N, C-alpha and C positions, 0 to 999 in steps of 0.2 A: 503493500500498501505506499501512499504519499509520504515522503519522508517529514510532513507537516504531520506531527502526532496530536491526535485530541485526546483529552483526558476524559476519564468517564466520571458523571455524573451521576449523584443518586437522588431520588423522587420515588413519589408516590403517587397512583392513581387509584380513587377510591379506595385509599388505604392500603395497597397494595405495592409492598417495595416493590423499586424496579432501577436497573441502571441502563445508560445507553451513552454514547458519547456525545460530549459537546457538541451544539450547535444541532442535535434532532429537533425535528420538530414536532411537537407533542403527540400529533396525529399519528406521524410515523411511529412514535414509539407505543402508540396504545395498539396500533394494527399489529407490531411485532408481540404484542403480550395479547394479543387476541382480545383485547377491549374494544367493543365498537363503539364509533363516535360517529356520527351522522354527517356524510360531507359528500360534494356531488364533483368537485372540482379540483381533486388532489391524487398528484401523482409521482410516486418517488423518481421519476424520470425528471421530472419538471419542477421549474423553479416555484415557490410558493407563490401563488396568487390572489386565494380568499373571495374568489367570484360568485360563489353559490351564497356563503354567509351562513350556510348551516350547521357548520361546526364548533359552533360556540362552546366553551367549556370553563368552570370559573378555576382560579389558581389563586393560591394564597403564598407569597412570598416574604418571608420576614414579619408574619403579623398581619399584611396588607393584602385585602381581597380585592381582584379584579377579576373581569370578565375579558377573555382574548378568543382570537380567531384561532383553532389548535391546529392549523393548516400552515400557519405564517411566525407562531411561536415557538423557541425553542426551551427546551428543558433547560432546567438550572440546579444547582447543588440543593437540596434540602425545598425542592420547591413541591408541594401540595396540590395535586389535580383532582377534580370530581366533575365527573360527566352527569348528565342527565338530571341537573339540579330543576327546580320548578321554573328558575329563572332562564336558565340556558335553555330548556325544554320550549318554554314559550317563545324565546326569538326564536329558534331553530326552526320551530314549528309555523311562525307566521309565516320568514322567508321562505320556506318549502310550499305552504298554502298558495304564495303569489306564484308560483311556478307551474302549482296543477291546474291553476285559470285556465292557461292555455293549452296544456298538454294535453293530447287527445288520449282516449282509453280504446287503444287499437291493440290492446298487447296480444291476444292471439294469433295476430300476425306480424307481429314484432321479433327481431331476431335476438334481441335483446330479453324477450320475456322470460323469466325464471332466473335471470342472473342480470337481472336490472338496478343498480343500484338507488333510483329514483324509486322502485316498488319496496326495496327493502329499507328502504328512510324513509317512506309512506307508512309503512307496517310498523316501526320502529317507534315512529312518533305517533301511531293512534291515529292519522289524519283520513281516518275513512270516510267521513263526512267534513266537507271542508265549508268556512264560512261566507266564501264570497263567489260571486254571481259568477257560472262558468262561461270560458268566451274562447271557442275553439277555433284554432288557425284552421283555415281550409284551403290550403295551397297547393297545390300538382307539385310532385317531387321533381327533383330535378335528374335528367338522365341525359346529360351532354357527352360524357365519356362511357367506353364500354366493361368498366371496372367498377365505378363507386357510384351510389343512387344519395341523393342528399333530399332527406325528409325534413324541408324546413319545420314541420309542424309539430315535430318531436322535439325539435331544438330547443334547449334551456339557457343557452349562452354562456355556458360554462368556459368556453373557449379554449378548451382542453386541444382540439385540432389545430386551433388556429398556433397553439405554445408547442406542441409537439412538431408539427411541420419545420415551425422556426427553429427551436432551441436543438431539437434531437435529430432532424430532419436536415436542416441548413437548407431548407427549400423554400420555404415562404409563399405556397402556391395560395394558402387561405388566408384570407384576413376579415376583421369588420366591416361592415357597412353600415350606414347611415347613424342617425344616434337617438335618444331616446326610447319610446315605444315603438319606433321602426325598427330600430337596430337588427340586424341580421347578420349571417356570416356566410362569405363568399369568394369566388375569384375578382380578380381586377375585372372590372369592367363589366362585371356578369358572363366573362368569356368561358369557354369549354372548360373545362380541366386540364392542364397540362404540367404534370409533374414526373417525379419517380414512382409511382403507383403501389409505394411501399407499403401502403393499407393501415399506416401507424394512425392515422385518423379515425378509422373502422373500430381500433383495438381500443384507444383511450375513451371514445365515445360512451358516455353512459346511459344513454337514452333510445341507442336505433337511428340514431338522427342520420347516421352514415353507415349506407350499408353495402355489403359484398353482392354484386351482381353476377358475377361468374357462378353464384348457385341459383336455382330456381325454387332451392327448397325454404319455406318459410314456416315459423310456428314456434311454440312453447319450448323452451331448452330442454324440456324432459322428451321431448318428441325425440331428441338428437342421443347418438352415444359417445361420449367424449374418449377418443385414445391417443394418450402421449407417447411423442415419439421423436426422433431427430430427422431433421431436413436433409435430404442427399441429394443435392445441388452444390453448392460451394463447399469450401473444407472448415468455415468457422465453426457447423454444427449446431445450428439452431434446434431447440425445443419448440415443436410445434404440436398443438391441439388439431387431431383429425376428428372431423366431426362427420357423423356417419347416419343414414336414414335409410331404412330398409335394404340393409348390403351394402349401400353405393357411400362413395365418399363424396360428399356434396360441399364442403368447404373446411378451410383451414383456417387457423384462428391463432393468434399468439398469446400466450397465457402469462400474466403479470404476477402469477402466486409468487410470493418473497422466495429467493431461495432455490427457484424450479431452474435447473441448467443453466447455462451460462448467459442469457441473452435477455433477459428481463423482460420478458414479453414482444421484444424488437424482431421483425421479420421484415425480407425486401421483398420485391416484386416474385421474385422465381417463388419462395419458398412460402409466399402467402397464395399467390393465383396459379403455380405449375401442375394443381392436381390432375389438370385436364389430362395428363400423361398416362394418368392411371386407367381409367375405363375411356379406353378408345377402340375405335372400331379398326384401326390399321394394329392393333397388338397382333403378334405370332401369336395363333390358337394352340400349334400342338406340334410334334416335331417333325421334321422335314427335310426330305433327301435329294440329294441333288442328283437327278438321273439325266444324262446327257444333256445337261444343260438345263434340264427344267427339274423344278422342285414337287417333287409329290410328298403327301402326307402320309407320315408312319405313323404304326404305334410306339408308346415308350420303350416297350419291350426290345421290339425290331432295333429303335436306336441303339438301345445301350447295349444289346447284344453285340451289333456292329462296331460299336465304339472298343468294346471289349476285346472282340475278335482282332481289331484291325493293331491294337496296343500290343496283344501278344504276339501277333505275328510279326511287327515291327521291330519286337523286343528279340527275336527268335532270329532275324535274318540280317538286321543291324545293330543290336545291341539298345540297352535303355539310354545311353547319352544319344541317340539319335532322336531322341522325343521331347519337344520342349513344350512349356506351358506358360501361359500369360494370365497372372492373377487380375483380380476387377477391383479398380481404385473404386467403385460404386457397390461393391460386394460387401457383406460383413465382416468383421475379424472372424468370426466363428466359420462361415462359408471360407475364407481365405485361408484358415489354417487347414481345414479338412483338405482344402485342395491340393496344398503344399503336403499335406501326410499322403493324400494318394498318390502322389507322385514320386516323392521322397521314398516313402516307406513301403509301396505297394509297387510300383513300378522299377525304382531303383534309379533315378534320374536325379540330378540336380540341376538340371537345365530350366531353372524356374526364374522367372523375372516379373516385371510389371511395368507399363509403359513410363511412368515417371521413373523407374531405375536407367530402363533403356534409354531415355533420353539425357538425364542427367542422375548419373550414378554418385557424382559427389554431395547430393545431398544428404544422403546416408553418412557419409564420413564427415562433413559438415557438424551434421547432430551429434556425433560422437565425441567430435573435438572441441565443442562446447563442453560438453560434460567433463570432459577430462581436463579442462580450464577453470572447473567449479562453475560453470555458465550454466546452470539448471533453467532457469528462467521461472517466473512466477506464472500462478495461474491467470488466465486471461479475464478472470472475472475480475481484477482487481486492476485493470487497462483501464476504467475509468475515475480511478484515483491517480492516474500516473504526474509525474510532475514535467516528463521530457515525452515525445513520441516524436521519434522518426519515420516516415513513411517512405521508404525506398523503393524507388522504380515500379510503384502501385498506385494504381487508379483505384482510390479506397471504396468510393460510391460503385463501381462495375464490379471490381475484383473482391473486395468484402465490406459490402454496403451496412453491414450491423458492426461492424467493428468501428466505421465512421459514427455510428450513433453512440458508442460508449467512449469514444473522444469528445465528442461534441459535450458530452456531460461531464468529463473533466474538466475539460476547458470554462464552463459554468462554476462548476464548484471549487476548483482547484487552482485557475488558473493554469492551466496546462501549457507550456510551449509544443508548439506542432512545427516540425523542422519536416519540411517536403523535398526531396530530393527524384526531379521526374526529368525524362527528357521531353516531354509535355506539359503546358501550362494547366494541368488538370483541375478541374471544378472541385474544391473542396472548402464549401462555408461551413464557418463556426463562429463562436465567439472567445479564442484566445487572444488575450493582450498580447502574444507574442508569436508571430508567423514569420518563419523565415525560410522564402521561396527559393530554392536552388534548380531552376529550369536549366539543364546543361545539354550540350551538344550530342546526340544518338552516338551510342558507342562509348561515350567516355565515363562511364559508370566508375569505374577500377580509380580513374584519377582522382574524381570524386571525393570518394571514401579514403584513397591513401593520402590526399592534401589535408582533409581534417585531422588526420593520424599526426600528421606532422606539426599541423597546427598546434597541437594539444601538448606534441614535446617541446618545441620551440619555443612558446611562450610560458611554458612551465604551468601550465592547466591543470597537470596531473602532477602527482608525487613521483616523477622519475626515479628517485632515489629507492622509493621502495619498490617500485616496478622491477629494478634490477637486480634485487634482491629475492622475490618472487621467480621470474623468469631467465632461464639463464642465457637465453639466444637473443637478449634486448639488444645487444650491439649491434647482431647481425641484423636484425628489424630495422634500427635504426640507418644500418647503412642501405638500406633496401629501399628507406623513402628518399634517399640522398636528392636524385633527379625529380623529386614534385617539389620543387619550388614555386612561388607563387607567379612568376612570369610563365613557367612550363604548364601549372594549372591553369591558367587563363586561357591560353594559346588551346590546349588539348579539350578544355571543357566550354568555355566561353563565359565563365563566372568571373567576376572581379573577388579578388582577395577576402575584400571585406565583406562579402556575403558570408564565404565560406569561414572566415575568421569569427565571425558573430553566430554560425553554427556550433562553431566549435566551442566557444564560451558557453553557450546557452547547455549543450549536449555534457559538460563536463561539470557543470555546475553542481552542488550537493543534492542530488536528486534519484528519484526512482524512476530510470528509464526504461521506454518500450521500445524495438526496432521490428518494426513490420516489412517483410520483404518480398517485391511482388515476382509474380512468376515470367515477368516480363525480361528479367535478368538471361534466363535460358536463350532468349531471342537473339542475345549480343555476341555468343560464340565465345564467352568469359567466364561464363557464370559461375564457374570453379575459383577462378582467381578473383572475381566478385564477391562471393561468399568469405573466401578466406581475408578479402579486405576487410568486409564489415567485422567477421570473429575477431581480427586484431585488434580493431575499432574498440569493439565490446571487452578483449580482454585488459587493454590499457587501461580504460576507466574503472573495470572491474577491479583492477591490481592496483592503480595509482590514485584513485577518485574516493568520493564519498557516497553512500547510497549504494545502489543495485544496478544492473542491467539484464533485463529479459530479451532473447532475439529469436523469433519465430523465422525457419525455415520457409519457402516457398512450397505450400501443397495444395493444388488446384481444385482436387474433387473430394467429396464427403468422407471418403477413409482412404485418400493417399498416403497418408500415415502410418494408418493401422494397415495395409496390403503391405507395409514394409516391416512393420512390428511383428506379423505373422509369420515371416520369412519366406516370402515370394521374392528371392534375390538369391542369385548362386552364392553370394559373398556372405550372407549372413542365414541361421536356422533362425527359429522364432526368440524373438527376444533380442537380437542381435549378436548371439552368441556365433561366433565364426564358424561355416561350415569346414575348415580346415584343421580347426581344433580336436585333437583324437579325444579328447574330455567331453567336448561338448555333445561330438558324435554319440559318444557313450553313454550320455545323460541322456540324448533323445531317444537312442536305442532302446534303454532300459524302460522309458515312458511307454512307447510303443510296443514293449513285448517283443520287440527282435533281439535275436541272437548281437546283431552287427549293424551298423549304417558304414556303408563304405562306398565313394563314388568316384568313378574312373573315367576316363576318357576328357578331352580337352574342353573347355569352357565355350560354348557356341552362343550362350544368348549375349555375352557381353556384345557383340556384333550380329545380332540374330539375323537380319535381314541380309547380310551380306552372308551369312552361312546358308541361310533357306536357299537364297537365288543360286549359291554353288551346289546346293543338293545334299549338303551335310545332316540338314533337318529332314528327316522323314516324315514327321507327325507332328501338326503343331495343334496346338487346344488353347483357343481364345475364351475366356469366361468374361463376360459383360463388358469387352470393350470393342472399339470401332477404331482402331489405327490407322486405315484408308481417310478418316477424315479428321482425326483428331491429333495423329501424329506429324510433326514439321516436316517431312519428306514424303509426299504421296507416293509418287512414282516409285520410288525407291521400296514403298510397301509393297504396292501391289503387284510389281515384278516378284518380291521376295513370295508372296501367298500365292500367285500364280503356278509358282516351280514347285510348292511345297507338294508331296504326294498326295496327302490325307489332311484335310484343315475341318476341325470343328469348333462351334461357336455357339455359346450362350448369349441371348440376346430377348429385349422384351420386342423389339421392332427390327424390321428389316432394314438393317443398317449397308452400308456399303461393304463393309468386311463381311457383314454376315451372306450379303449375296455371292460371296467369291468361296463359301466354304462348300465340303461336301456333306456335314451335317449341320443341321440347325435346331437347337433345343430352344423350345419358349421358356424363358424364364422370369420370376414375379419381378415386382418393383417395391420399391421398398415400403409401401403402402400396405404389404401381404407379406411381409417376413419377419421373422424374430432374430435379435441378435443384438448387436454393437457395432457404432460406429467409433472411429479415435479422430477425433480433429484435430489442425494443426497445430495446435498447442498442447497435444497428448492428453485431451480428456476424453475418457470412455464415457460412451453415452448411448443408452437404450432402445434400440430399435425395437418397437412394436407392432404386428400386423393389425389394421382397422379392418379391415374386409378380406373376403376368401379371393385366390387366383381366379384371375380371369382364365375362363377355354381350360385347356389342360395344363398351362402353364404350370409352374412349379418352381417352390425358392430353390436357389442354387444349392443351399445345404441340402435339399430332400434328394437333388440330380446326383450328387459328389456321394451321399450314402447309398445310391440305388446302381449306382457306375463300380461303386466294392463290389456290393453283392455279383454281378452280370462278370465282373473280372475273378471271381471266384475268392476272395477274400476280405470278406465282408468285416467291419467295423463294428466292434463292440459294444457301441452306444447308438442310443438312437435322438438323444435329446437337445438341445441347444444349451442346457445347463452341464449335462455330463462333459459336452466338448469345453466350455468354460473351465469348469473342475479340471479338465487336461491341460487345456493352456496357461491356466496357474503353475504347474507343474515345470513343463515345456520351456516356458516363458516368463521367469520368476519376476522380471518388473510389472507382470500383471496379478501378482497376488492381491488380493482382495480389491480388484480395480473395477470389477463386474457391477455395475450400477441398479441401485433400486429406481427411485424417483432423482435422486442427485449425482451428477456426473464428478467423477475422480479424475484428477492428472497425475499420471504413472509418474516415477521419478526413477533416474538411472541407479543401477546397482554403483557401488565404489568403485572408482576408477584407481588402479595403479599405475598409469599412465603418468608421465612427467607431465607438467603443463609449458607449454611455450608458443610464441609466436608462431604462425603459419608465413615462414616467410617463402617468398615467391619472386621470379623473376619475370612474370607475366608482363607482356608490352602495354601498354598503356592507352598507346595512340587511336584516336577516334577512327572509326570506317570511313573511308571515302568514297565518294560518287565518281563514277567516268564511265567511259565507253558508250555515250549516251543516253546514261539514265542516271539521270541529275538527282532524283527524289529515292528518301531513305524511308521504306515502309514499316512503320509500327502496328501491330496488332494486339488485340486482346478479350478478352471475355466480354461481353455487353453486357449492361444492368440489366437486360430483361431476359438475358439467354447464357448458355452455359454446356458446353457438348452439343450432343443431338436431342438428348430427351425434350429440351423445353420447344423446340420445334413441333411439338406433339399437342401443347398444351394449349387450347383456343385462345383464352384469354390472355396469355403472352403473345400470342401472335396479332392478337387485336392491336394491342399497346405498342408491339415492335414487330411491325411486319417487314421491314425492308432492311438490309444491309446498307449502311448509308456510310460514305467517306466523308472524311473530315480534310480539310485544307486550309493554309492561313489566305487571309486577305491579298495578300501581296502576292501570293503565288496564284491565287484564282484570277488577279487582275492581270497578271501576265498571259495568263493561260484562256482569258477571255471569259472564263464561266461565272457565274451565279448561285447560289443556293436553290435548288431543285433539278439544276442541269444534272445529265447525265456526263459520266466520264470514262474513259478506257486507262486504265492502268496495265502497265505491262512489265513483266520481267524478261529478263533471256528464254525462260520457260513457258510462260505461261502470259494469260492475259483475260484480267475480270472487266466487267462493265459495271457500274454501280450508279446510283444519283449519289450527288456531292451535296456538303452543308460546307458553308464557308465560315468559320469562326476564328477565335485567337487561342484556342485551347492547344492547337499543332501550330509550332512554331514554323518559322518560314524554312521550305528544302523536305520537310517532313508532310507524308501522306499515311493516316490512319485509319486503318477497317477494319473492324471486329470480325472475329474469327469464325461463329457459330452458325455462319448460314450454310447449308448443304449444298446450295447452288450457285455459293460464290465461295469455290476451294481455295482459299489463302495457303492453304499449304502445298499449294502445288505453283506457288509463287517461287518457291526457293530453287535458284538456279546452282544447288548441288553441293557449296561450299557452307561452311558454319558461319556465323554472325548475322549482321543485318542485312537483309535485302535491298537492292538499288533497281529502282523502276524509273518509268517515264511514265509522264501524264500527257492524253489530252482529251479534248472535246469529243463526246460522241456523237455521230452524225445523226 
């Protein structure tokens, strides 16, 4: 938590002794003690506001009695608080009566019915028969966008939708209109709502004035079944509340219950409105076999027997090392564990990997190096109390939207310094008093990180004497930074040294620091060197500064961390025990009841696509991945998959990769399976099924169990709980991690490795454009889309139907294009045609195109080499 320590104060509520940190509002303290105080406009994420005037309580301090609003008045030492006195109940009831004058009695069709604070408060204050003449509003609902309906009749002017949009989302799409009796809430000039469509306003609205139009289901809360689970889109790991009716998933909500999950009820558009990918006519309904280029439906028994027979035949002819498997970054931990056990324990191959590992094997090594240097990183639940946050090459609203919510809350409550380093001038609005923008030349990430480290040392912003005593290779590290002078850095990055110095000064102060690293570093071709530089920066302030540092590696999908934790890599067994360690192999063999585990043969999966193309891989099994679309070299992948003699693919949809398979098995979505995901900050979080599987699809967990049976070596367990118990033995870092309602962050085992800087000689010169391709292409996940599944969610396609490029106004003027025009973007290997938006988010010489549209294959633009892609742009005819 923040280095600003708040002392604990003692007080009483209704004679009950309580404690809370200094500055805690009376209402929040009462909620945590399960003491009800009527209120309609308070939310722990928002600044105190006192709009509804229904939360008055009586306090006594130093013998002096007073009446105060509990949502704006903090507790203090020795304070005596009383709720529901005659005086407070009379006042609170009068305020509530005035709200009820206009509020309609349409509860049976209101989404909030049964979970409505207005209903609860009315019942608590016994206001069943009001004293005032009823004058209901009778205005039509506003449906000017496809997602959120505004029903003004139900609005009580609490202002929470306006405040959450401003304070937590940083968008300011809603505001107050007019004054007095005519006051209302809406958009500027009553224009259609145009925002991030996060749905935060729906979550905080206490009365159903804002409603989710993606669901046709309406009615009492008791008519819906609620299931808490974890979102399956990005790697942040938000807890979601899935609402089902008659066996159908009809709506997803955020749940603001205290201490539930890591997201405080915050959700983004994808997490809230992406449920359309669950019940969808395009889902694969049953197994399919490719017969002469045409897919034919087959039974599960035939499909599994075919796979088992092919596994046995391949082992007999070419050995187990000729069989490779790719685990899924969207499969649960338990499924990925079973997957690697199936191939390591039953098939006998160590040719296991995942797409994150194939693309960036250095991320796992980076994580281990952090632990070796004592940088374990705090739970991300403490981000909202951070003193300093460094956002390094991440577009937070698009990549980790809910992280942005926590950072804005920290800025409001703790004055968090926000340091943004990005080659694009990304939008991130907040209330921080200190923002340092480092908008650098594309490809110069390494120079930015290393120059900040050099400034820390040169200006004695850290205790270098202390660092020398702790880190033996300090001198070598200092020498490696020698070329990062002010002039060199400015030439490489385009940033003046004053900006970098200010960032270094804010980062090095006595602080709790958090570093969030974006997935875009992989596109630079220098991802490993960049992570090393950020690790060195972290080690420097960890060893020579005051406070703490937490750094989180780039992970893209909901279980990109967990798939590696479970051992879907050739380098590591479950729990990051090395696959070449005899003791670790013996431990795993004993856990599995085997005499020994021994892997022979060349490691093929480090260069998987090349080995497939050369014919070394005879059978490839892909569980829940679409590398044809998501891997950064599309043509390389397709050539490889066309060459593999036998390809098996699990998926929910017929992806580009599935179309190339010999056998396709229909797998369940996250709403139909049980287990856990591990997010990018190592929180293990529960996944719970809300609906039955579509058609004949099955959870990947069941598929692996059935395949083991067909292979003739059945596993000796059938439940997720049994597998979790075995994971705790096989991967000790997961001991006690499997959650109930509260997620837990796993911690590494004690390391015997000596700490030290990651000294590299990587070149820091930025990429250059030439040969007729003067622009640099940058791509990232879109605010409304990630991977390919979101393309099947109608609501998300309604608000984000088009892949739109962005270029700088100066470039647009030279090209003769305006917003709305179509442009052709050409690399040396491929051309895409897309509409363009002209704005200043992209700096001159850069074109940004999101990567999540199947019909705009950005991964085909790469011209073979690593690093940023050079392109040329022209106006489409």
